[in-house]
N, C-alpha and C positions, 0 to 999 in steps of 0.2 A: 376234468374245467377245470380245481382246480391244482393240480401241480402245475400246470401248464403256467395260471396265472402266480405260480410264485417264481417260476421257470422266469418268468416273465421280468416278474417286480427283482429279481436276481442279477437280471441282466443290467437290467436300462441301473441299480443300485450301481454296479461294474465297474459301467461307463466312466459315470458321474466315477466314483473314484479316483479309473483312470482322472480323470477330466481333471483335476482335485492333485494328483497325483502329479504332474504337466505342467499346472499352473508352481507347484510349489516349490519345480522346479528351478522355472521361468523366470520366476520371483528372488531363486539363492544367485542366480547368475545377473540380473538386473543388480542384485545387489554387490555379489565379487566382483560387477566393474567398478561400479558409480565405488569404491570400497578405494580400488587398487590402483585404475586407470581414468579418474576423473580432471577434468580440465576445470572445472566450474572454478576452482578454486584461485587459479591463476588465469583465467579469462578475469577474475575480480577484482584480483589484484592491479595490472591492466587498468580495467576501466579508471579503479581508485582512487589506485597513486597515478598513473600516466598522463589518465585525460580530470578528475575531478569531477566536482558538481558541474547538477548537469542537466542544471534548472533551462524547460527548456523553452526557446529561442535565443538561449545563451551560444557562447562560439564549444563548447566543451558539449553539449546534446550533443550538438554535426558532429562533432567530432564522436563522440558514440557509435551515435549513426552510420558512419562509415568504420568503426573496430568491431564490431558488432556483426555487420554483414562481411566483410568482409571474413569473419569467424564461420560465420556459417558454412561459406560457402567453401571453405577446407572439411564438411565434413561429410561431401559427397551428394548432399541432400540431390532435389529433382526441379528444386525453384526457389531460389532466396533473390527476391524483388522488395524496392521498396515500397509505402506507397503513401500519398501527400493527404498532408492533411497543415492547415495553418491554426497557427498558434498564438500566444499570448503571450510578451515580452511584457516581463516586467524587471526595471534592474532595482538594487538594492542600492547605492552610491554608498559614498563614507560611511566609517562607522554609529550604530549608533553609540548618543554617548544623551545616561540620563538622573540624577542625586536625588538626593531627597532635601530638601530647604526649609531644616528642623532650627523656631530660630535664629543661628550665625551659622549652624550649625551643615558641616554640605557632605551626602556624603551618597560616593558613590552605586548605581545597583545596575545588574546587567540588564540589558534589554537589550530586543531586535525588531524590529515592524515584524508586522502579519506583511506576510504576500498579496499583493492590492491595491496595500496600504497607501494613502496617499504620506505627502510629505510636509513636516509643519517648517513653518517661515525658517527663512535662515538664520534669524538668532534663533530656534529653538522658544515652546512653548514653555510655557510657567501657569502654570494654575492650584487653584486650592482642591483637594481630593476627596469625592464621594465613595465609598469602599464599598462593597452590596457584593453579593451571592451569588449571585445569577439576574440574571435579562428582568425576568418577576421580580426581582427586590426591586427594580427602578422607580413600581409606584411607588409604593409607598416614598421616595422623596419628591417624588411630583415634579415643581415650580425651583425645589433648592436645586439638583444639578442643575439649573444654567448656567452654562461660563465657565460648568468647573468640570476636571480630568472625572472619568468613572473609574473605577479601578476594580475590576471582577475578579474575585474570589474565594471564587467554589473551588475547593481542590479537588484532587480525583479521590471518590472512594475505594478504600482500602480493601475493604469489608471483602466484595468478589472476586476467587477467587480468575476466574475469567478478565485477566487486563482489561479490552478490549467492548467490556462494560461498564467498567468504571470510567475511558477515552468515552466510553459515551457518552456515559451521564453529565457530560460539562462540556461538550466538545465546543454547548449549540455558546453562550460566549462569548467561545473566541473568530467563531464564523461570522456573526448578528452582532454584537456588538457593536459592536461603532455605527450599527447601524441605527438599533434600535432605540442607543444612546442619544444620537444626534438628535431623535423627534424632540425631545425633551433637554436639546440645544444642551449641551455638551459638544466643551471642545478640543476632546480626546477619549481615545479609553488607552488599561493599562490591563493585561489582562493577565493572571498566575499562567507560566505555563504548563501546560499539563504533563505530568508527568507525576508517579507515583515517591518519588523519593526526595528529600531536600541536597541542592544542588548550588550550582553556580552559571548553569545553560543557561540565558535563553531557548527558551523552543518556540520557532515561529510555524506559519503553517496560515490554509486561506483562508482570507476573509472577504466575506461578502458587501453592500452597501445597497446590496436590490434594485428598489425603484429607485432610491431618491436621485435626487440631479448633482452630479457636479458638484455647485455651491456649498449642497450640504457635508456634502464627506469631510469628515474630519480624520486623522492621521490617530496611528491606531500599533501597538504593541506589544510584547510580548516583557517579563521580566518575568528572572529568574523564578527556584520558586522559595532560594533563601533572601532575594530581595524582598519576593512576598510577604518573606515575614517576617522583614522588619518593617515593610512600611505596613502592613497591620499593629503590628509593635508599639510604632512611634504617631502610626493616626488615633491609637486609645489613648494613648498620653496628651497628645496634639494635636483636637480637630482638627484646629486650623492653619499649619501645616504646608506647605504645599510644594508643587515635583516640576520639577522641567527635567522636558525630553524635545534631541533631533534629531530627525533621520531627514536625507532626503531620497528619500527611492520617487521613483519615476515611475506608470505606466508607459510606458511607448506599441506606434498598433503593432496590431499579428504580426508572424514571419510563415513560412514558407518555413515547415519541421517534414515529417518523414517517421511510419508505424516502420517498423525492421521487421520481414514476413519470412520465413524459411517453413521448406514442407516438403512432403514422401507421400509420394503418392501410392492411396492404398491400393491390395493389391486385386480386391476383388469389388469391394464395391466404393469409388474413387468419388462417388457425386455427396455420400458423407462422409460428415467433416464432422475436426474434432482439434478442438483449440489449447492450447499450453501458454501461458505466455506469464512476465511479467510489462513495472511499468520504466524504460528503458530512463529519463525525465527524476531529478532531485532537489531537492530544495538546497539553494546557495550557500547553506551559511559551514559546510561538509560537504565527502566526495558522496556519502548515500549509496552507503556497503550496506548496513542492513534496510534501508530504503528508497528505491526496491534495486540493489544493485543486485542482492546474492536470490531472487525473484528471479527479472534473467538470467544468470547461468545460472541456473537448477535449471526454466526451461530451455533451456541450451543443452544443456546436458543429458535433458530424453530420450533427444533426436543422438544427440555421441551413443548413446548407450543400444540402443535400438540397433544401432551402423553396425554397432561391436562383436554383439552378438550373437545380429546377424538375423533381426527380427524383424520380420514381410508385412506391416500390419494389412489388416483389413480393410483400412479405410482408412482414409485422403487426413492427414497429423498437419494441421501446422504448430510453427511457433514459431508468434504476436509477443514484438517488444513496443510496446504502445510507450505512445508522446503526449504529453500534460495530464497527467494521472493526479498530478499535485491540487491543480493552480487553474483546471477546467474543463478536463478527461477529454479534452477530443479527439487524444483521440480511439479511443475506446464507443467514441460515439459516431466517427468516420468509418470505422471496422464494420461496424452491425449496421452503418447507414450502405455502406454501398455492397456487405451479403445480403441485402431484404435488393435491392437494387438489381444484382447480380442470377439472383431467386438463385443462392445458398440455401445446401441443407447439411445444417448444422447440429449433430446430437451429441453431443461432449462438449464440458466450457470448465477446465481450471485454473486456475492463478495461482500465481506465488508471492502473496502482497504484506508480509507480516513477518520481516526477519528471517535469519538464517539461524536460528537455531535450534535444538532436537525438536525433531515433527515427534507433536502427540498424535494426530489424526487428522479427518474429514470434515470442513462444515460443505452438508453436503447440501440445498437449490432443488428437487426433487418434487415430482408427485409422491405419494406414499409407494406406489409398489416400485418406483423405482428408486427412493429410496429400502425399499425394506432388503433387492436386488443386490446394495450396494452394500448395505448390512453386514448378509449373506457370507461378503469378503472377510467378512473380520477375524475371525482367524488365523487366517493367510500371514495377514501382517502384524496381527498376536508375538510369536520371535524375535517382531524387529521397535519391539516400542509403544507399535503402532495403536491405541482403544479408544479414539478416543475420536467415533460416527453420531454425530449432528445433523438435526436438521438448524437450519442457517441460513445466513447470504454468505455465497462467494468471490463476492469483489468485487471492484468499484470495475474497471475496463471495463470487464466483461459481464455487469452488469445490462448495459440497454440492450444485449443479443440474440435473437431470439425467430427459437425459427415455430416448425411446426409438434412436433415434442423435442425439446433439448434436457438436459444433464446439468448440471452444473455447481463446483465445487470448488473447494478450495484450503488449499494444504496447511493446516492448524497447526505450526510449532512451538514448543512449549514459548508465554507470556511474558514471562514476570521480569524480564528484564531488557522487557520491549520500549517502554514508554522512559524508557533511563535515555536514551539514544534516537530517538522520535524526534524527525524533524532538529536536528540537534547536530552545533557546536563537532561534540566527537561520536557523533554518527563518522565510523573510519575505519580504514579493514583493519587497523592491531584489534576492533571488538567483536571479530569473526572468525569462529571453530571451525576449521578446518573439515575436520570430521562431518559434526556436525550439521554443516551446507550440506556433505558431498551425501549426507545421508538425509535427505530433506528434498536433493534428489532421484534420488533410487525412490525415494517411497513415492514420490507424482508418477514416475516410469512405472512405473508394478500400475499403481493407479488406471498409469493412461494404455498397460496393457488389458489391466482386466474388459476395461467399457471395449476398447478393441476387440476381445475379446468374444465378450461376451453381449454386444451392445447394448440397443434399451428397449425397456415396452411400454410399444405402441399401443 
């Protein structure tokens, strides 16, 4: 009896070792393909340098839709199609102008209107400034805010090694700062850019007026970190100085756009769907190479690798290039809505939207059992210096997606440089490292492979 039990244990251990050995070889093949035959860098070069910025509703966004659809069609997928989605169309207009009026001195500073902001008057806006460290700080100023420009100057906290925590700790003043200041009678807001370093690049981003009436909307813009430091310094010396800025942005009616979808049908369980994606739109100041051109081409690369190494997935794999993540999230919401309407069963979703830097691991959104399952594969990634597997949010575009049981993951690249470029004029193709981009794509493909082979715990 004991000999039989020992033999059984040895047999199953042997099967486990054999499976592990096979996984190691497949992952090795994935990285080899990703580092020697990748197309993602070339795809990104075209998106960035031949098309450029891709704010939803723009002509360039539609050019990007057609380009990526065409490229997916060259990969021999079972299906490539467009999914309609109505998106907002916000146009920046002429380049913004701003300067500090300190006595008789006029000092120009770099600003950029925040996405969704209203314009100033044609002559611009001039007013005294009140500096605050965040939304909560408005209360202590109360009625003194009326008729003033509120200057939000809370910086990103540099003590967090995970810089997305630093971003999360102060981005509320960008998103809701104008709305909250307007309630106190402010005539405009200026927000310190979400950036850890000191430079002259204003970083735009989405903002919302919430439930305010249009008559209550006030113009709002980001100021570069160097500009914020200078304004704060000047205010300390002269609290009565004034600030001038002019912007001509306009919100237009919604327009039709598309999510781009490519699909490999599952060989065993085609009814089970695994999504991998990034967002095709970018802000308008630059070409959005890191945010999120990198995630788009990495997602496309995953199915190219599978095709090249001859891997036939058990479950259906969909590449989804979402439209309008930056200023509305309409693409992710529409995909989730149609998935529910069509009674689709999604078991896994993977997103890349943290830049094209060296991959470090994944942020996993799952129950404990499935998290532990993913964690058990950590040793397979360690030879590629992928070591960080943590519980956490997976991504904005896959967040609305739900099924009976689903595991979600977000690629975690090294984050130290990401906010140097995020939503700014310097988020351009020359900031992309080819090898880092390819490593990220291979890492994503490897997790997709393991999820496809092993499924999820229901």
